[in-house]
LUMNU-780989 format. One line per 2 residues: their letters; for each residue x negated, y negated, z of C-alpha. Coordinates in Angstrom, 1 decimal. Each point is the difference from the previous one (the first is absolute). Layout:
<nodes>
A = X,Y,Z; ...
</nodes>
This chain:
<nodes>
MN = -2.4,-233.1,-64.7; 3.5,-0.3,-1.0
IT = 2.5,2.9,-1.0; 3.2,-0.7,-1.4
KE = 2.5,1.5,-2.2; 1.1,-1.8,-3.3
NN = 2.8,1.6,-1.9; -1.2,3.6,-0.5
EV = -3.8,-0.7,0.5; -2.3,-0.2,3.1
VI = -2.0,-3.1,0.0; -3.2,0.0,1.9
RI = -1.8,-3.4,0.4; -3.4,0.0,1.1
PL = -2.1,-3.0,0.4; -2.9,-0.1,-2.3
IQ = -2.3,-1.7,2.6; -0.4,1.0,3.8
RG = -1.6,-2.4,2.3; -1.6,0.5,3.4
ES = -2.4,-1.3,2.6; -3.6,1.1,0.3
TY = -0.5,2.7,2.7; -2.7,-2.3,1.7
GE = 2.2,-3.3,-0.4; -2.2,-1.3,-2.6
GQ = 2.8,-1.2,-2.4; 2.6,1.5,-2.2
WS = 0.1,1.9,-3.1; 2.2,1.0,-2.7
VP = -0.2,2.9,-2.5; 2.3,2.2,-2.4
NL = 2.6,2.4,1.7; -0.4,2.3,-2.9
VG = -2.9,1.5,-2.1; 0.3,1.7,-3.4
VI = -1.4,3.6,0.2; -1.2,2.1,-3.1
EQ = -0.5,3.6,0.9; -1.8,2.3,-2.4
GK = 1.6,2.9,-1.2; -0.8,3.4,1.3
NG = -2.0,2.0,-2.5; 0.3,-2.6,-2.7
GD = 3.7,-0.5,0.5; 1.7,-3.1,-0.4
DE = -0.8,-3.0,2.6; 2.5,-1.0,2.6
YS = 1.0,-3.7,0.6; 1.3,-1.2,3.4
LW = 0.4,-3.0,2.2; -1.5,0.5,3.5
FA = 0.5,-1.9,3.1; -3.1,-1.9,1.0
QY = -1.5,-0.9,3.2; -2.6,-2.6,1.0
LD = -2.7,0.8,2.2; -1.2,-3.5,1.0
YK = -3.1,1.6,2.2; -1.3,1.6,-3.4
DS = 1.4,-2.6,-2.3; 1.5,2.8,-2.0
LQ = 3.2,0.7,-1.6; 1.1,3.7,0.5
TT = 2.7,1.9,-1.5; 2.1,1.9,2.4
SP = 2.9,2.1,-1.8; 2.0,-0.1,-3.3
AF = 3.0,-2.1,-0.1; 1.1,0.6,-3.7
HF = -1.1,2.2,-2.8; 0.0,-1.5,-3.5
YG = 1.0,1.6,-3.1; -1.5,-1.6,-2.9
DR = -3.4,-0.2,-1.8; -3.3,-1.2,1.4
EE = 0.3,-3.4,-2.0; 3.5,-0.6,1.3
FV = -0.9,0.8,3.6; -3.2,-2.3,-0.2
AL = 2.3,-2.8,-1.5; 2.4,0.3,2.7
CE = -2.8,-0.2,2.5; -1.6,-3.1,-1.6
EL = 3.7,-1.8,0.1; 0.2,0.8,3.4
LL = -3.5,-1.2,0.8; -0.9,3.4,1.6
EV = -3.5,1.7,-0.1; -0.5,3.3,-1.6
EM = -1.7,2.9,1.5; -1.2,3.1,-1.7
HT = -0.1,3.6,1.6; -1.9,2.5,-1.8
RC = -0.2,4.0,0.8; -2.8,1.8,1.5
VE = -1.4,2.3,-2.8; -0.5,2.8,2.6
CQ = 3.2,0.2,1.8; 2.4,-2.3,-2.2
EL = 1.2,-2.0,3.1; 0.6,-3.8,-0.3
IY = -2.9,-2.0,1.4; 1.0,-3.1,1.9
GT = -3.5,-0.8,1.7; -3.3,1.3,0.2
HT = -1.3,2.0,-3.0; -3.1,1.0,-1.6
LT = -1.0,-0.2,-3.8; -1.7,3.3,-1.1
DK = -1.0,1.2,-3.5; 3.5,1.8,-0.2
GV = 1.9,-3.2,0.9; 1.6,-1.5,3.3
VC = 0.0,2.5,3.0; 1.8,-0.9,3.2
LE = -1.5,-0.1,3.4; 1.0,3.6,1.1
CN = -1.0,1.8,-3.1; -3.5,-1.8,-0.2
SS = -0.8,0.9,3.8; 1.2,3.6,-0.6
PP = -2.9,2.6,-0.9; 0.2,0.7,-3.7
SP = 1.9,3.0,-1.2; -2.0,3.1,-1.2
PL = -0.4,0.4,-3.7; 2.6,2.4,-1.6
S = -1.5,3.1,-1.0
</nodes>
């Protein structure tokens, strides 16, 4: 990463591709440094768009998102077009229908919708009287 000042702007240069060697010495890999992430809006609100740093786990052969790098202000079409231009994957994170938390991993699809692992393993709430 290269961070510089040009006139009155901060310029951050991030290589689009990260390269590395296999954990087990079986070759090299190269994958994107960033991933586009669309987060479903809470309670039907607007979706949020951001570029997240990516980390390649070669022992799992999996690209994982780590943390948000930049928030994108615009609409879905503009965001997807940007990701396509940059050759970045786009991930969609939905919210649990029970607790409204974003789901980043394991979840269950129920008749109500997508439920996170924590809500799915909790005992059901008693019905309201």
